[in-house]
LOZAVEX-546893 format. One record per atom (N, C-alpha, C): residue in one letter; residue number from 1; atom name; x, y, z. Coordinates in Angstrom, 2 decimals. Each point is the difference from the previous one (the first is absolute). Layout:
# LOZAVEX-546893
+-------+-------+------+---------+---------+---------+
: kolti : gutor : kero :       u :       v :       w :
+-------+-------+------+---------+---------+---------+
:     A :   NUM :   CA :       X :       Y :       Z :
...
+-------+-------+------+---------+---------+---------+
//
This chain:
# LOZAVEX-546893
+-------+-------+------+---------+---------+---------+
: kolti : gutor : kero :       u :       v :       w :
+-------+-------+------+---------+---------+---------+
:     I :     1 :    N :  -22.36 :    6.65 :   -0.14 :
:     I :     1 :   CA :    1.19 :    0.31 :    0.79 :
:     I :     1 :    C :    0.38 :   -1.26 :    0.76 :
:     L :     2 :    N :    1.23 :   -0.43 :   -0.18 :
:     L :     2 :   CA :    0.54 :   -1.15 :    0.71 :
:     L :     2 :    C :    1.07 :    0.50 :    0.96 :
:     D :     3 :    N :   -0.27 :   -0.09 :    1.28 :
:     D :     3 :   CA :    0.92 :    0.51 :    1.02 :
:     D :     3 :    C :    0.74 :   -1.18 :    0.64 :
:     E :     4 :    N :    1.26 :   -0.16 :   -0.36 :
:     E :     4 :   CA :    0.85 :   -1.09 :    0.50 :
:     E :     4 :    C :   -0.66 :   -1.37 :   -0.21 :
:     P :     5 :    N :   -0.48 :   -0.28 :   -1.22 :
:     P :     5 :   CA :   -0.75 :   -1.25 :   -0.21 :
:     P :     5 :    C :    0.83 :   -1.27 :    0.09 :
:     T :     6 :    N :    1.32 :    0.11 :   -0.12 :
:     T :     6 :   CA :    0.84 :   -1.20 :    0.07 :
:     T :     6 :    C :    0.70 :   -0.15 :    1.35 :
:     N :     7 :    N :   -0.29 :    0.91 :    0.91 :
:     N :     7 :   CA :    0.65 :   -0.03 :    1.31 :
:     N :     7 :    C :   -0.38 :   -1.29 :    0.74 :
:     N :     8 :    N :    1.00 :   -0.72 :    0.48 :
:     N :     8 :   CA :   -0.18 :   -1.22 :    0.79 :
:     N :     8 :    C :   -0.65 :   -1.15 :   -0.77 :
:     L :     9 :    N :    0.07 :    0.02 :   -1.32 :
:     L :     9 :   CA :   -0.56 :   -1.10 :   -0.79 :
:     L :     9 :    C :    1.09 :   -0.99 :   -0.39 :
:     S :    10 :    N :   -0.41 :   -1.22 :   -0.26 :
:     S :    10 :   CA :    0.92 :   -1.00 :   -0.52 :
:     S :    10 :    C :    0.33 :    0.34 :   -1.46 :
:     I :    11 :    N :    0.97 :   -0.68 :   -0.54 :
:     I :    11 :   CA :    0.36 :    0.23 :   -1.41 :
:     I :    11 :    C :   -1.19 :   -0.30 :   -0.90 :
:     T :    12 :    N :   -0.70 :   -1.08 :    0.27 :
:     T :    12 :   CA :   -1.17 :   -0.37 :   -0.81 :
:     T :    12 :    C :   -1.08 :    1.07 :    0.08 :
:     E :    13 :    N :   -0.29 :    0.47 :    1.19 :
:     E :    13 :   CA :   -1.02 :    1.03 :    0.17 :
:     E :    13 :    C :    0.42 :    1.31 :   -0.65 :
:     T :    14 :    N :    1.28 :    0.34 :    0.13 :
:     T :    14 :   CA :    0.52 :    1.22 :   -0.64 :
:     T :    14 :    C :   -0.17 :   -0.09 :   -1.51 :
:     N :    15 :    N :    0.32 :   -1.14 :   -0.58 :
:     N :    15 :   CA :   -0.15 :   -0.17 :   -1.44 :
:     N :    15 :    C :   -1.45 :    0.13 :   -0.44 :
:     K :    16 :    N :   -0.93 :   -0.44 :    0.83 :
:     K :    16 :   CA :   -1.43 :    0.16 :   -0.31 :
:     K :    16 :    C :   -0.38 :    1.48 :   -0.04 :
:     V :    17 :    N :    0.50 :    0.76 :    0.96 :
:     V :    17 :   CA :   -0.28 :    1.44 :    0.02 :
:     V :    17 :    C :    0.58 :    0.66 :   -1.24 :
:     L :    18 :    N :    1.23 :   -0.33 :   -0.35 :
:     L :    18 :   CA :    0.64 :    0.61 :   -1.17 :
:     L :    18 :    C :   -0.72 :   -0.41 :   -1.29 :
:     S :    19 :    N :   -0.49 :   -1.23 :   -0.07 :
:     S :    19 :   CA :   -0.79 :   -0.44 :   -1.16 :
:     S :    19 :    C :   -1.31 :    0.79 :   -0.09 :
:     F :    20 :    N :   -0.60 :    0.27 :    1.14 :
:     F :    20 :   CA :   -1.22 :    0.81 :    0.04 :
:     F :    20 :    C :    0.28 :    1.40 :   -0.56 :
:     V :    21 :    N :    1.11 :    0.59 :    0.38 :
:     V :    21 :   CA :    0.37 :    1.33 :   -0.51 :
:     V :    21 :    C :    0.21 :   -0.06 :   -1.51 :
:     E :    22 :    N :    0.63 :   -1.05 :   -0.49 :
:     E :    22 :   CA :    0.19 :   -0.17 :   -1.45 :
:     E :    22 :    C :   -1.34 :   -0.09 :   -0.71 :
:     E :    23 :    N :   -0.95 :   -0.71 :    0.58 :
:     E :    23 :   CA :   -1.34 :   -0.11 :   -0.60 :
:     E :    23 :    C :   -0.68 :    1.37 :   -0.07 :
:     I :    24 :    N :    0.15 :    0.78 :    1.04 :
:     I :    24 :   CA :   -0.56 :    1.36 :    0.00 :
:     I :    24 :    C :    0.60 :    0.80 :   -1.16 :
:     K :    25 :    N :    1.31 :   -0.11 :   -0.17 :
:     K :    25 :   CA :    0.67 :    0.73 :   -1.10 :
:     K :    25 :    C :   -0.52 :   -0.45 :   -1.36 :
:     K :    26 :    N :   -0.19 :   -1.31 :   -0.18 :
:     K :    26 :   CA :   -0.48 :   -0.53 :   -1.28 :
:     K :    26 :    C :   -1.39 :    0.53 :   -0.34 :
:     Q :    27 :    N :   -0.77 :    0.33 :    1.02 :
:     Q :    27 :   CA :   -1.34 :    0.55 :   -0.19 :
:     Q :    27 :    C :    0.03 :    1.50 :   -0.27 :
:     G :    28 :    N :    1.21 :    0.58 :   -0.01 :
:     G :    28 :   CA :    0.13 :    1.43 :   -0.25 :
:     G :    28 :    C :   -0.30 :    0.86 :    1.21 :
:     R :    29 :    N :   -0.01 :   -0.63 :    1.15 :
:     R :    29 :   CA :   -0.28 :    0.72 :    1.24 :
:     R :    29 :    C :    1.31 :    0.25 :    0.75 :
:     S :    30 :    N :   -0.08 :    0.89 :    0.95 :
:     S :    30 :   CA :    1.18 :    0.38 :    0.79 :
:     S :    30 :    C :   -0.23 :   -0.32 :    1.47 :
:     C :    31 :    N :    1.10 :   -0.12 :    0.72 :
:     C :    31 :   CA :   -0.10 :   -0.11 :    1.45 :
:     C :    31 :    C :    1.20 :    0.71 :    0.62 :
:     I :    32 :    N :   -0.18 :    0.39 :    1.22 :
:     I :    32 :   CA :    1.09 :    0.58 :    0.78 :
:     I :    32 :    C :    0.48 :   -1.10 :    0.94 :
:     F :    33 :    N :    1.28 :   -0.33 :   -0.09 :
:     F :    33 :   CA :    0.59 :   -1.10 :    0.76 :
:     F :    33 :    C :    1.00 :    0.62 :    0.97 :
:     I :    34 :    N :   -0.38 :    0.08 :    1.26 :
:     I :    34 :   CA :    0.85 :    0.60 :    1.02 :
:     I :    34 :    C :    0.81 :   -1.12 :    0.65 :
:     T :    35 :    N :    1.32 :    0.15 :    0.01 :
:     T :    35 :   CA :    0.84 :   -1.06 :    0.57 :
:     T :    35 :    C :    1.35 :    0.54 :    0.41 :
:     H :    36 :    N :    0.63 :   -0.72 :    0.89 :
:     H :    36 :   CA :    1.39 :    0.25 :    0.35 :
:     H :    36 :    C :    0.92 :   -0.98 :   -0.74 :
:     N :    37 :    N :   -0.58 :   -0.93 :   -0.75 :
:     N :    37 :   CA :    0.78 :   -1.02 :   -0.68 :
:     N :    37 :    C :    0.01 :    0.25 :   -1.50 :
:     I :    38 :    N :    1.00 :    0.72 :   -0.45 :
:     I :    38 :   CA :    0.10 :    0.35 :   -1.42 :
:     I :    38 :    C :    0.14 :   -1.23 :   -0.88 :
:     Y :    39 :    N :    0.56 :   -1.06 :    0.56 :
:     Y :    39 :   CA :    0.20 :   -1.23 :   -0.77 :
:     Y :    39 :    C :   -1.33 :   -0.66 :   -0.36 :
:     H :    40 :    N :   -1.02 :    0.20 :    0.81 :
:     H :    40 :   CA :   -1.32 :   -0.54 :   -0.32 :
:     H :    40 :    C :   -0.69 :    0.83 :   -1.06 :
:     V :    41 :    N :    0.07 :    1.29 :    0.11 :
:     V :    41 :   CA :   -0.79 :    0.86 :   -0.88 :
:     V :    41 :    C :    0.67 :    0.28 :   -1.34 :
:     Y :    42 :    N :    1.32 :   -0.02 :   -0.06 :
:     Y :    42 :   CA :    0.68 :    0.39 :   -1.24 :
:     Y :    42 :    C :   -0.48 :   -0.80 :   -1.22 :
:     P :    43 :    N :   -0.14 :   -1.32 :    0.10 :
:     P :    43 :   CA :   -0.41 :   -0.74 :   -1.20 :
:     P :    43 :    C :   -1.38 :    0.37 :   -0.55 :
:     V :    44 :    N :   -0.89 :    0.50 :    0.83 :
:     V :    44 :   CA :   -1.37 :    0.26 :   -0.44 :
:     V :    44 :    C :   -0.31 :    1.49 :   -0.17 :
:     A :    45 :    N :    0.90 :    0.86 :    0.41 :
:     A :    45 :   CA :   -0.27 :    1.44 :   -0.05 :
:     A :    45 :    C :    0.41 :    0.61 :   -1.33 :
:     D :    46 :    N :   -0.65 :    1.09 :   -0.35 :
:     D :    46 :   CA :    0.37 :    0.79 :   -1.18 :
:     D :    46 :    C :    0.72 :    1.27 :    0.39 :
:     N :    47 :    N :   -0.31 :    0.52 :    1.17 :
:     N :    47 :   CA :    0.68 :    1.17 :    0.51 :
:     N :    47 :    C :    0.02 :   -0.05 :    1.52 :
:     F :    48 :    N :    0.89 :    0.81 :    0.57 :
:     F :    48 :   CA :    0.26 :   -0.03 :    1.43 :
:     F :    48 :    C :   -0.04 :    1.42 :    0.57 :
:     V :    49 :    N :   -0.62 :    0.12 :    1.15 :
:     V :    49 :   CA :    0.02 :    1.25 :    0.74 :
:     V :    49 :    C :    0.58 :   -0.33 :    1.37 :
:     I :    50 :    N :    1.09 :    0.67 :    0.35 :
:     I :    50 :   CA :    0.63 :   -0.23 :    1.29 :
:     I :    50 :    C :   -0.45 :    1.09 :    0.96 :
:     V :    51 :    N :   -0.51 :   -0.42 :    1.14 :
:     V :    51 :   CA :   -0.48 :    0.92 :    1.02 :
:     V :    51 :    C :    0.86 :   -0.17 :    1.24 :
:     D :    52 :    N :    0.47 :    1.11 :    0.54 :
:     D :    52 :   CA :    0.79 :   -0.02 :    1.23 :
:     D :    52 :    C :   -0.61 :    1.01 :    0.96 :
:     R :    53 :    N :   -0.44 :   -0.48 :    1.13 :
:     R :    53 :   CA :   -0.60 :    0.86 :    1.04 :
:     R :    53 :    C :   -1.15 :    0.85 :   -0.55 :
:     G :    54 :    N :   -0.83 :   -0.65 :   -0.83 :
:     G :    54 :   CA :   -1.18 :    0.67 :   -0.52 :
:     G :    54 :    C :    0.22 :    0.89 :   -1.21 :
:     R :    55 :    N :    1.23 :    0.06 :   -0.49 :
:     R :    55 :   CA :    0.30 :    0.85 :   -1.17 :
:     R :    55 :    C :    0.47 :   -0.85 :   -1.17 :
:     I :    56 :    N :   -0.42 :    0.36 :   -1.19 :
:     I :    56 :   CA :    0.50 :   -0.67 :   -1.20 :
:     I :    56 :    C :    1.42 :    0.48 :   -0.24 :
:     V :    57 :    N :    0.94 :   -0.94 :   -0.03 :
:     V :    57 :   CA :    1.41 :    0.36 :   -0.19 :
:     V :    57 :    C :    0.57 :   -0.58 :   -1.29 :
:     G :    58 :    N :   -0.80 :   -0.74 :   -0.74 :
:     G :    58 :   CA :    0.46 :   -0.54 :   -1.27 :
:     G :    58 :    C :   -1.14 :   -0.61 :   -0.79 :
:     E :    59 :    N :    0.02 :    0.22 :   -1.31 :
:     E :    59 :   CA :   -0.97 :   -0.60 :   -0.91 :
:     E :    59 :    C :    0.77 :   -0.53 :   -1.20 :
:     Y :    60 :    N :   -0.23 :   -1.27 :   -0.35 :
:     Y :    60 :   CA :    0.78 :   -0.65 :   -1.06 :
:     Y :    60 :    C :   -0.89 :   -0.90 :   -0.84 :
:     L :    61 :    N :    0.22 :    0.01 :   -1.29 :
:     L :    61 :   CA :   -0.63 :   -0.95 :   -0.90 :
:     L :    61 :    C :    0.88 :   -1.25 :   -0.05 :
:     K :    62 :    N :   -0.61 :   -1.15 :   -0.01 :
:     K :    62 :   CA :    0.77 :   -1.25 :    0.01 :
:     K :    62 :    C :    0.94 :   -0.08 :   -1.21 :
:     R :    63 :    N :   -0.47 :    0.47 :   -1.14 :
:     R :    63 :   CA :    0.85 :   -0.09 :   -1.20 :
:     R :    63 :    C :    1.25 :    0.88 :    0.09 :
:     E :    64 :    N :    0.04 :    0.88 :    1.00 :
:     E :    64 :   CA :    1.13 :    0.92 :    0.15 :
:     E :    64 :    C :    0.91 :   -0.33 :    1.18 :
:     I :    65 :    N :   -0.35 :   -1.04 :    0.79 :
:     I :    65 :   CA :    0.81 :   -0.30 :    1.18 :
:     I :    65 :    C :    0.03 :   -1.51 :    0.23 :
:     S :    66 :    N :    1.19 :   -0.51 :    0.20 :
:     S :    66 :   CA :    0.15 :   -1.43 :    0.29 :
:     S :    66 :    C :   -0.30 :   -0.28 :    1.47 :
:     L :    67 :    N :   -0.19 :   -1.25 :    0.31 :
:     L :    67 :   CA :   -0.22 :   -0.38 :    1.39 :
:     L :    67 :    C :    1.20 :    0.41 :    0.85 :
:     N :    68 :    N :    1.21 :   -0.24 :   -0.49 :
:     N :    68 :   CA :    1.20 :    0.36 :    0.76 :
:     N :    68 :    C :    0.09 :    1.51 :    0.24 :
:     Q :    69 :    N :   -0.32 :    0.79 :   -1.00 :
:     Q :    69 :   CA :    0.02 :    1.46 :    0.16 :
:     Q :    69 :    C :   -1.04 :    0.45 :    1.03 :
:     L :    70 :    N :   -1.16 :   -0.62 :   -0.05 :
:     L :    70 :   CA :   -1.06 :    0.35 :    0.95 :
:     L :    70 :    C :    0.41 :   -0.37 :    1.43 :
:     V :    71 :    N :    0.59 :   -1.17 :    0.16 :
:     V :    71 :   CA :    0.48 :   -0.42 :    1.32 :
:     V :    71 :    C :    1.04 :    0.98 :    0.52 :
:     E :    72 :    N :    0.91 :    0.44 :   -0.85 :
:     E :    72 :   CA :    1.03 :    0.96 :    0.43 :
:     E :    72 :    C :   -0.63 :    1.33 :    0.42 :
:     K :    73 :    N :   -1.01 :    0.45 :   -0.73 :
:     K :    73 :   CA :   -0.69 :    1.24 :    0.40 :
:     K :    73 :    C :   -0.68 :   -0.17 :    1.36 :
:     L :    74 :    N :   -0.63 :   -1.15 :    0.21 :
:     L :    74 :   CA :   -0.65 :   -0.26 :    1.29 :
:     L :    74 :    C :    1.01 :   -0.03 :    1.13 :
:     K :    75 :    N :    1.14 :   -0.61 :   -0.23 :
:     K :    75 :   CA :    1.07 :   -0.03 :    1.02 :
:     K :    75 :    C :    0.46 :    1.42 :    0.32 :
:     Y :    76 :    N :    0.18 :    0.81 :   -1.04 :
:     Y :    76 :   CA :    0.45 :    1.38 :    0.20 :
:     Y :    76 :    C :   -1.03 :    0.79 :    0.80 :
:     I :    77 :    N :   -1.26 :   -0.14 :   -0.36 :
:     I :    77 :   CA :   -1.06 :    0.71 :    0.72 :
:     I :    77 :    C :   -0.05 :   -0.45 :    1.45 :
:     A :    78 :    N :    0.13 :   -1.29 :    0.24 :
:     A :    78 :   CA :   -0.02 :   -0.51 :    1.38 :
:     A :    78 :    C :    1.16 :    0.57 :    0.81 :
:     A :    79 :    N :    1.15 :    0.15 :   -0.63 :
:     A :    79 :   CA :    1.19 :    0.50 :    0.70 :
:     A :    79 :    C :   -0.02 :    1.51 :    0.18 :
:     H :    80 :    N :   -0.56 :    0.73 :   -0.98 :
:     H :    80 :   CA :    0.08 :    1.45 :    0.01 :
:     H :    80 :    C :   -1.33 :    0.70 :    0.23 :
:     G :    81 :    N :   -1.07 :   -0.75 :   -0.02 :
:     G :    81 :   CA :   -1.32 :    0.56 :    0.29 :
:     G :    81 :    C :   -0.54 :    0.92 :   -1.05 :
:     G :    82 :    N :   -0.89 :   -0.53 :   -0.82 :
:     G :    82 :   CA :   -0.85 :    0.82 :   -0.83 :
:     G :    82 :    C :    0.54 :    0.62 :   -1.25 :
:     T :    83 :    N :    1.19 :   -0.33 :   -0.44 :
:     T :    83 :   CA :    0.47 :    0.53 :   -1.28 :
:     T :    83 :    C :    0.49 :   -1.15 :   -0.85 :
:     S :    84 :    N :   -0.38 :    0.03 :   -1.25 :
:     S :    84 :   CA :    0.43 :   -1.06 :   -0.90 :
:     S :    84 :    C :    0.90 :    0.58 :   -1.06 :
+-------+-------+------+---------+---------+---------+
//
């Protein structure tokens, strides 16, 4: 479980964390990457679970949702609270 692993990191350090996640994937292993920065996690994730106030409000496979679509859903949830 990685909880906000790229928070307050430099670009170089962030890239190291994302490379680490890619290595985990290559080994056939999984990790949970908790973040508020979708731009960091999107390139390395296979699926996304959006949680708002402790409730799951959206689940998406990467192959079914673009980064732009995911960002729009997050904006909507932030504005309307808990519905995607």
